[in-house]
N, C-alpha and C positions, 0 to 999 in steps of 0.2 A: 890840254885845252885850257887856255887862260880865260877865265870868266869872272866878271865883277860880282860882288856880293848881291847887288840888286838884281842882276840877271839870273843868278842862281836861285834867288828867292822867287822871282816870277816864274821861272821855268819849273821849279819844284812844285809850285802851286798848280800850274797847268797840268803837270803829270799826275799829282795827287787827286785832282778833281776829275780825272779821266778824260781830259780834253785832247789827248793824242791818240791817233789811230794809224795803223799801218795800212796803206791803201794797196800798194803793189810792191812785190819784190821780184827782181829779175837777177840774172847772174851778175849784172854790173851795177845795179842801183836798187835803193830802197826809197820808196816814196811815202811820205807821211802827210797826214792832214792834222793841223793843230787849230783848235777853236779858241780864239781869244775874243777881242772886240770884233775882229773880222776872222775869216777862215784863211789860214796861211798854208802854203805848200812848202814842205821841207824835203830836200833830196840828199841822200847820202850816196856818193859815188864810191863804190867799193874798190875800184881799180886805182883811183887817185887818192883814196882815203880823205875825201873832202866833203864838207857839208855846205849847202846853200839854202837860203830861204828867200821867199819873195816879198818879205816885209821891208818897210822903208829903212829901219835901223840897219839891217844887213846891207842893203843897197848903198847906203851912205857911208857906213863905217867899215864894211867888210870884216866885221868881227862877229863872234858868236852871239846870237840873240837868244832871248828866252824861249823862242819856238824851237831852235836847234837844241838848246840845252834840255828842254822837255823831251825831245825826240831821242836824245842820247840816253836819258833816264829810262825811257820806254824800252829801248834796246837792252840796256843793262839789267833792268828789273822786271820788264814786261811780263 
């Protein structure tokens, strides 16, 4: 996962402050809620091995955002 230093810093901060929670996990997907200035929904598709977020950064750039990075940390270290 290619992530800029700034995104890593923001995502790590969100994770460290406990702003990430796992909402639902099914056989196909994991849904997360990430609290930053707004609440964002992050989904990990297990079958496609893909992450999506409802934030503007992800919608415009189609790149890993701080919300996705924080959710990855939650899965790895949770």
